[in-house]
DSSP file (Angstrom, degrees, kcal/mol; ACC not computed):
  #  RESIDUE AA STRUCTURE BP1 BP2  ACC     N-H-->O    O-->H-N    N-H-->O    O-->H-N    TCO  KAPPA ALPHA  PHI   PSI    X-CA   Y-CA   Z-CA
    1    1 A M              0   0    0      0, 0.0     3,-0.1     0, 0.0     6,-0.0   0.000 360.0 360.0 360.0 137.9    8.0   21.5  -13.5
    2    2 A A        -     0   0    0      1,-0.1     5,-0.0     2,-0.1     0, 0.0  -0.253 360.0 -98.6 -65.8 155.5    6.3   18.5  -15.0
    3    3 A N     >  -     0   0    0      1,-0.1     4,-2.6     4,-0.0     5,-0.2  -0.242  42.9 -96.5 -68.3 169.9    6.6   15.1  -13.3
    4    4 A T  H  > S+     0   0    0      1,-0.2     4,-2.4     2,-0.2     5,-0.1   0.885 122.7  45.6 -57.5 -45.0    9.2   12.7  -14.5
    5    5 A M  H  > S+     0   0    0      2,-0.2     4,-2.5     1,-0.2    -1,-0.2   0.876 112.3  51.1 -70.9 -33.7    6.9   10.7  -16.7
    6    6 A E  H  > S+     0   0    0      2,-0.2     4,-2.0     1,-0.2    -2,-0.2   0.913 112.1  47.9 -65.0 -42.1    5.3   13.8  -18.2
    7    7 A L  H  X S+     0   0    0     -4,-2.6     4,-2.6     2,-0.2     5,-0.3   0.904 109.7  52.8 -62.5 -40.5    8.8   15.1  -19.0
    8    8 A F  H  X S+     0   0    0     -4,-2.4     4,-2.6    -5,-0.2     8,-0.3   0.939 110.7  47.0 -57.6 -50.9    9.8   11.8  -20.5
    9    9 A A  H  < S+     0   0    0     -4,-2.5    -1,-0.2     1,-0.2    -2,-0.2   0.845 114.4  47.5 -64.3 -33.6    6.7   11.8  -22.8
   10   10 A Q  H  < S+     0   0    0     -4,-2.0    -1,-0.2    -5,-0.2    -2,-0.2   0.893 118.7  38.2 -76.1 -38.8    7.4   15.4  -23.8
   11   11 A E  H  < S+     0   0    0     -4,-2.6    -2,-0.2     1,-0.2    -3,-0.2   0.799 136.2  15.0 -86.0 -30.1   11.1   15.0  -24.5
   12   12 A A    >X  +     0   0    0     -4,-2.6     4,-2.9    -5,-0.3     3,-0.6  -0.434  68.1 167.6-145.7  65.0   11.0   11.5  -26.1
   13   13 A P  H 3> S+     0   0    0      0, 0.0     4,-2.3     0, 0.0     5,-0.2   0.810  77.6  51.5 -55.5 -36.2    7.4   10.7  -27.0
   14   14 A E  H 3> S+     0   0    0      2,-0.2     4,-1.7     1,-0.2     5,-0.1   0.879 114.0  43.6 -72.3 -36.3    8.2    7.7  -29.2
   15   15 A V  H <> S+     0   0    0     -3,-0.6     4,-2.3     2,-0.2    -1,-0.2   0.883 113.0  52.0 -74.1 -39.0   10.3    6.1  -26.4
   16   16 A A  H  X S+     0   0    0     -4,-2.9     4,-2.5    -8,-0.3    -2,-0.2   0.906 109.5  50.2 -60.3 -42.0    7.8    6.9  -23.8
   17   17 A A  H  X S+     0   0    0     -4,-2.3     4,-2.2    -5,-0.3    -1,-0.2   0.914 110.5  48.8 -62.9 -43.4    5.1    5.3  -25.9
   18   18 A A  H  X S+     0   0    0     -4,-1.7     4,-1.7     2,-0.2    -2,-0.2   0.870 111.8  50.2 -66.2 -36.2    7.2    2.2  -26.3
   19   19 A F  H  X S+     0   0    0     -4,-2.3     4,-2.1     2,-0.2    -2,-0.2   0.899 110.6  49.6 -66.6 -43.5    7.8    2.1  -22.5
   20   20 A N  H  X S+     0   0    0     -4,-2.5     4,-2.2     1,-0.2    -2,-0.2   0.871 109.1  51.9 -63.0 -37.4    4.1    2.5  -21.8
   21   21 A N  H  X S+     0   0    0     -4,-2.2     4,-2.5     2,-0.2    -1,-0.2   0.883 108.4  51.4 -67.9 -38.3    3.3   -0.4  -24.2
   22   22 A L  H  X S+     0   0    0     -4,-1.7     4,-2.1     2,-0.2    -2,-0.2   0.914 110.6  47.6 -61.1 -44.7    5.8   -2.6  -22.4
   23   23 A I  H  X S+     0   0    0     -4,-2.1     4,-2.8     2,-0.2     5,-0.2   0.916 111.2  51.7 -64.2 -43.2    4.2   -1.8  -19.1
   24   24 A I  H  X S+     0   0    0     -4,-2.2     4,-2.2     1,-0.2    -2,-0.2   0.918 109.3  50.8 -60.1 -45.1    0.7   -2.5  -20.6
   25   25 A A  H  X S+     0   0    0     -4,-2.5     4,-0.7     2,-0.2    -1,-0.2   0.914 113.3  44.8 -60.9 -45.3    2.0   -5.9  -21.9
   26   26 A V  H >< S+     0   0    0     -4,-2.1     3,-1.0     1,-0.2    -2,-0.2   0.937 113.2  49.4 -64.4 -48.7    3.4   -6.9  -18.5
   27   27 A V  H 3< S+     0   0    0     -4,-2.8    -1,-0.2     1,-0.2    -2,-0.2   0.844 105.0  58.8 -65.0 -34.2    0.3   -5.8  -16.6
   28   28 A K  H 3< S+     0   0    0     -4,-2.2    -1,-0.2    -5,-0.2    -2,-0.2   0.680  76.7 113.0 -72.2 -16.6   -2.1   -7.7  -18.9
   29   29 A R    <<  -     0   0    0     -3,-1.0     3,-0.3    -4,-0.7    -3,-0.0  -0.360  62.3-146.2 -56.8 136.0   -0.4  -11.1  -18.2
   30   30 A P  S    S+     0   0    0      0, 0.0    -1,-0.1     0, 0.0    -3,-0.0   0.649  74.7  84.8 -84.4 -17.7   -3.0  -13.2  -16.3
   31   31 A A  S    S+     0   0    0      2,-0.0     2,-0.4     0, 0.0    -2,-0.0   0.815  91.7  44.6 -64.4 -33.4   -1.0  -15.3  -13.8
   32   32 A L  S    S-     0   0    0     -3,-0.3     2,-0.1    -5,-0.1     0, 0.0  -0.877  83.8-124.5-111.2 141.0   -0.7  -12.7  -11.0
   33   33 A D     >  -     0   0    0     -2,-0.4     4,-2.2     1,-0.1     5,-0.2  -0.356  32.7-102.0 -77.5 167.2   -3.6  -10.5   -9.8
   34   34 A A  H  > S+     0   0    0      1,-0.2     4,-2.5     2,-0.2     5,-0.2   0.889 118.7  53.5 -57.1 -43.6   -3.2   -6.7   -9.8
   35   35 A K  H  > S+     0   0    0     29,-0.4     4,-2.4     1,-0.2    -1,-0.2   0.907 109.8  46.6 -61.6 -42.6   -2.6   -6.5   -6.0
   36   36 A T  H  > S+     0   0    0      1,-0.2     4,-2.5     2,-0.2    -1,-0.2   0.905 110.5  53.1 -66.6 -38.7    0.2   -9.0   -6.1
   37   37 A K  H  X S+     0   0    0     -4,-2.2     4,-2.8     2,-0.2    -2,-0.2   0.932 110.5  48.1 -57.5 -48.9    1.8   -7.2   -9.1
   38   38 A Q  H  X S+     0   0    0     -4,-2.5     4,-3.1     2,-0.2     5,-0.2   0.918 110.5  50.9 -61.7 -44.8    1.7   -3.9   -7.2
   39   39 A L  H  X S+     0   0    0     -4,-2.4     4,-2.4     2,-0.2    -1,-0.2   0.911 111.5  48.1 -63.3 -40.3    3.2   -5.4   -4.1
   40   40 A I  H  X S+     0   0    0     -4,-2.5     4,-2.8     2,-0.2     5,-0.2   0.943 112.1  48.8 -62.1 -46.8    6.0   -6.9   -6.2
   41   41 A Y  H  X S+     0   0    0     -4,-2.8     4,-2.8     1,-0.2     5,-0.3   0.941 111.3  50.5 -61.1 -43.3    6.6   -3.6   -7.9
   42   42 A I  H  X S+     0   0    0     -4,-3.1     4,-2.8     1,-0.2     5,-0.2   0.936 112.2  46.7 -58.2 -45.2    6.7   -1.8   -4.6
   43   43 A A  H  X S+     0   0    0     -4,-2.4     4,-2.3     2,-0.2    -1,-0.2   0.926 112.7  49.3 -66.7 -42.2    9.2   -4.3   -3.2
   44   44 A M  H  X S+     0   0    0     -4,-2.8     4,-1.1     2,-0.2    -2,-0.2   0.930 115.4  43.5 -62.3 -45.3   11.5   -4.1   -6.3
   45   45 A K  H  <>S+     0   0    0     -4,-2.8     5,-2.6    -5,-0.2     4,-0.3   0.876 112.1  52.9 -72.2 -34.6   11.5   -0.3   -6.3
   46   46 A A  H ><5S+     0   0    0     -4,-2.8     3,-1.5    -5,-0.3    -1,-0.2   0.894 103.5  57.5 -64.3 -37.8   12.0   -0.2   -2.5
   47   47 A A  H 3<5S+     0   0    0     -4,-2.3    -1,-0.2     1,-0.3    39,-0.2   0.826 108.8  47.0 -61.7 -28.0   14.9   -2.5   -2.8
   48   48 A M  T 3<5S-     0   0    0     -4,-1.1    -1,-0.3    -3,-0.2    -2,-0.2   0.488 115.9-118.6 -86.2  -4.7   16.4    0.1   -5.2
   49   49 A G  T < 5 +     0   0    0     -3,-1.5     2,-1.6    -4,-0.3    -3,-0.2   0.708  60.5 153.6  74.4  19.7   15.5    2.9   -2.8
   50   50 A D     >< +     0   0    0     -5,-2.6     4,-1.9     1,-0.2    -1,-0.2  -0.631  10.7 168.7 -87.0  80.2   13.2    4.5   -5.4
   51   51 A D  H  > S+     0   0    0     -2,-1.6     4,-2.8     1,-0.2    -1,-0.2   0.800  72.0  61.5 -66.9 -29.2   10.9    6.3   -3.0
   52   52 A T  H  > S+     0   0    0      2,-0.2     4,-1.6     1,-0.2    -1,-0.2   0.920 108.8  41.8 -61.0 -44.8    9.3    8.3   -5.9
   53   53 A A  H  > S+     0   0    0      2,-0.2     4,-1.9    -3,-0.2    -2,-0.2   0.924 114.3  51.4 -66.5 -44.0    8.1    5.0   -7.6
   54   54 A V  H  X S+     0   0    0     -4,-1.9     4,-1.6     1,-0.2     3,-0.3   0.941 109.5  50.4 -61.6 -47.2    7.0    3.5   -4.3
   55   55 A K  H  < S+     0   0    0     -4,-2.8    -1,-0.2     1,-0.2    -2,-0.2   0.885 112.5  49.1 -59.1 -37.0    5.0    6.7   -3.5
   56   56 A A  H  < S+     0   0    0     -4,-1.6     4,-0.5     1,-0.2    -1,-0.2   0.821 113.5  44.6 -69.1 -33.1    3.3    6.4   -6.9
   57   57 A H  H  X S+     0   0    0     -4,-1.9     4,-2.3    -3,-0.3    -2,-0.2   0.602  92.0  78.2 -93.8 -12.6    2.4    2.8   -6.7
   58   58 A I  H  X S+     0   0    0     -4,-1.6     4,-2.9     1,-0.2     5,-0.2   0.934  95.0  49.9 -63.8 -44.2    1.0    2.7   -3.2
   59   59 A P  H  > S+     0   0    0      0, 0.0     4,-2.5     0, 0.0    -1,-0.2   0.888 111.0  49.9 -61.3 -34.4   -2.3    4.2   -4.3
   60   60 A M  H  > S+     0   0    0     -4,-0.5     4,-1.5     2,-0.2    -2,-0.2   0.889 111.5  49.4 -71.1 -36.4   -2.5    1.7   -7.1
   61   61 A A  H  <>S+     0   0    0     -4,-2.3     5,-2.6     2,-0.2     4,-0.2   0.942 111.3  48.6 -59.6 -49.5   -1.8   -1.1   -4.6
   62   62 A K  H ><5S+     0   0    0     -4,-2.9     3,-1.8     1,-0.2    -2,-0.2   0.908 109.3  52.2 -59.1 -42.8   -4.5    0.2   -2.2
   63   63 A A  H 3<5S+     0   0    0     -4,-2.5    -1,-0.2     1,-0.3    -2,-0.2   0.839 107.2  54.5 -61.1 -33.2   -7.0    0.4   -5.2
   64   64 A A  T 3<5S-     0   0    0     -4,-1.5   -29,-0.4    -3,-0.2    -1,-0.3   0.439 130.1 -96.3 -80.8  -1.9   -6.2   -3.3   -5.9
   65   65 A G  T < 5 +     0   0    0     -3,-1.8    -3,-0.2     1,-0.3    -2,-0.1   0.532  69.9 153.4 103.7   3.6   -7.0   -4.2   -2.4
   66   66 A A      < -     0   0    0     -5,-2.6    -1,-0.3    -6,-0.1     2,-0.2  -0.453  34.2-137.8 -72.3 142.8   -3.6   -4.2   -0.7
   67   67 A T     >  -     0   0    0     -2,-0.1     4,-2.2     1,-0.1     5,-0.2  -0.488  23.5-106.3 -93.6 166.1   -3.6   -3.5    3.0
   68   68 A R  H  > S+     0   0    0      1,-0.2     4,-2.5     2,-0.2     5,-0.2   0.914 122.2  51.0 -55.5 -44.9   -1.3   -1.4    5.1
   69   69 A E  H  > S+     0   0    0      1,-0.2     4,-2.6     2,-0.2    -1,-0.2   0.875 108.3  50.5 -64.3 -39.2    0.3   -4.5    6.5
   70   70 A E  H  > S+     0   0    0      2,-0.2     4,-2.4     1,-0.2    -1,-0.2   0.914 112.1  47.0 -67.7 -41.8    0.9   -6.1    3.0
   71   71 A V  H  X S+     0   0    0     -4,-2.2     4,-2.3     2,-0.2    -2,-0.2   0.944 113.6  48.7 -62.7 -48.7    2.6   -2.9    1.7
   72   72 A I  H  X S+     0   0    0     -4,-2.5     4,-2.8    -5,-0.2    -2,-0.2   0.932 112.3  48.7 -56.3 -49.0    4.8   -2.6    4.8
   73   73 A D  H  X S+     0   0    0     -4,-2.6     4,-2.4     2,-0.2    -1,-0.2   0.904 107.6  54.6 -61.9 -41.0    5.7   -6.3    4.5
   74   74 A A  H  X S+     0   0    0     -4,-2.4     4,-0.5     1,-0.2    -1,-0.2   0.949 113.7  42.3 -57.9 -46.8    6.6   -5.9    0.8
   75   75 A I  H >< S+     0   0    0     -4,-2.3     3,-1.2     1,-0.2     4,-0.3   0.916 112.4  53.4 -68.4 -41.1    9.0   -3.1    1.7
   76   76 A L  H >< S+     0   0    0     -4,-2.8     3,-1.6     1,-0.2     4,-0.4   0.814  97.0  66.7 -58.0 -34.4   10.3   -5.0    4.7
   77   77 A M  H >< S+     0   0    0     -4,-2.4     3,-0.8     1,-0.3     4,-0.4   0.785  90.5  65.9 -60.9 -23.6   11.2   -8.0    2.5
   78   78 A T  T XX S+     0   0    0     -3,-1.2     4,-3.1    -4,-0.5     3,-0.9   0.724  82.2  76.1 -71.9 -20.3   13.8   -5.8    0.8
   79   79 A V  H <> S+     0   0    0     -3,-1.6     4,-1.2    -4,-0.3    -1,-0.2   0.845  92.4  52.3 -63.5 -34.1   16.0   -5.6    3.9
   80   80 A T  H <4 S+     0   0    0     -3,-0.8    -1,-0.3    -4,-0.4    -2,-0.2   0.728 120.5  32.9 -73.5 -22.3   17.3   -9.1    3.5
   81   81 A V  H <4 S+     0   0    0     -3,-0.9    -2,-0.2    -4,-0.4    -1,-0.1   0.838 135.7  14.9-103.0 -42.2   18.3   -8.5   -0.1
   82   82 A S  H >< S-     0   0    0     -4,-3.1     3,-0.6     1,-0.4    -3,-0.2   0.215  98.8-119.0-125.7  15.3   19.4   -4.9   -0.3
   83   83 A G  T 3<  -     0   0    0     -4,-1.2     4,-0.4    -5,-0.4     3,-0.4  -0.301  56.6 -41.0  81.3-165.6   19.9   -3.7    3.2
   84   84 A I  T 3> S+     0   0    0      1,-0.2     4,-3.1     2,-0.1     5,-0.3   0.577 107.3  93.7 -79.5 -12.7   18.1   -0.9    5.1
   85   85 A R  H <> S+     0   0    0     -3,-0.6     4,-2.8     1,-0.2     5,-0.3   0.912  88.2  44.8 -52.3 -56.0   18.0    1.7    2.2
   86   86 A G  H  > S+     0   0    0     -3,-0.4     4,-2.2     1,-0.2     5,-0.5   0.870 115.4  47.3 -55.0 -43.4   14.6    0.7    0.9
   87   87 A V  H  > S+     0   0    0     -4,-0.4     4,-2.0     3,-0.2    -1,-0.2   0.945 115.1  45.6 -65.3 -48.0   13.1    0.5    4.3
   88   88 A A  H  < S+     0   0    0     -4,-3.1    -2,-0.2     1,-0.2    -1,-0.2   0.829 121.3  38.1 -68.3 -32.1   14.6    3.9    5.3
   89   89 A H  H  < S+     0   0    0     -4,-2.8     4,-0.3    -5,-0.3    -1,-0.2   0.791 129.2  25.2 -88.9 -28.1   13.6    5.6    2.1
   90   90 A C  H  X S+     0   0    0     -4,-2.2     4,-2.0    -5,-0.3    -3,-0.2   0.740 101.8  72.4-114.4 -27.3   10.1    4.1    1.5
   91   91 A L  H  X S+     0   0    0     -4,-2.0     4,-2.5    -5,-0.5     5,-0.2   0.921  94.9  54.9 -63.1 -42.8    8.5    2.9    4.7
   92   92 A P  H  > S+     0   0    0      0, 0.0     4,-2.4     0, 0.0    -1,-0.2   0.916 111.3  45.0 -54.6 -42.9    7.7    6.4    6.0
   93   93 A E  H  > S+     0   0    0     -4,-0.3     4,-2.2     2,-0.2    -2,-0.2   0.880 111.5  53.7 -69.2 -37.2    5.8    7.3    2.9
   94   94 A A  H  X S+     0   0    0     -4,-2.0     4,-1.2     2,-0.2    -1,-0.2   0.932 112.0  43.8 -58.7 -49.9    4.0    3.9    2.9
   95   95 A V  H >X S+     0   0    0     -4,-2.5     4,-0.8     1,-0.2     3,-0.6   0.936 113.3  52.2 -65.2 -45.0    2.8    4.5    6.5
   96   96 A A  H >< S+     0   0    0     -4,-2.4     3,-0.5     1,-0.2     4,-0.4   0.854 105.4  54.2 -61.8 -36.9    1.8    8.1    5.8
   97   97 A Q  H 3< S+     0   0    0     -4,-2.2     3,-0.3     1,-0.2    -1,-0.2   0.771 108.8  49.2 -72.9 -23.3   -0.3    7.1    2.8
   98   98 A F  H << S+     0   0    0     -4,-1.2    -1,-0.2    -3,-0.6    -2,-0.2   0.595 104.6  59.6 -84.1 -12.3   -2.3    4.7    5.0
   99   99 A E    <<        0   0    0     -4,-0.8    -1,-0.2    -3,-0.5    -2,-0.2   0.526 360.0 360.0 -89.1  -8.6   -2.8    7.3    7.6
  100  100 A K              0   0    0     -4,-0.4    -1,-0.2    -3,-0.3    -2,-0.1   0.518 360.0 360.0 -76.5 360.0   -4.6    9.6    5.1
């Protein structure tokens, strides 16, 4: 089975293209550097308990220069807002990706 984004593009190509253009527009904004944007994204998705998105964005954060400690702290920040769910669902994957 295709991954979620591939399935999205296959089933609704015009909507997927519009979504991708939105992402590109947000990423191109210059005020925050790529590492900070990835850490924010990881924290937001962890707060939602979306371990699939966190798993996908950790390599991007690493490529942008994020350290293991920065990614862990981004995930831990969510505990004060949304409880333990993000930590429980996303921290193990974050640690595992930095052990590779």
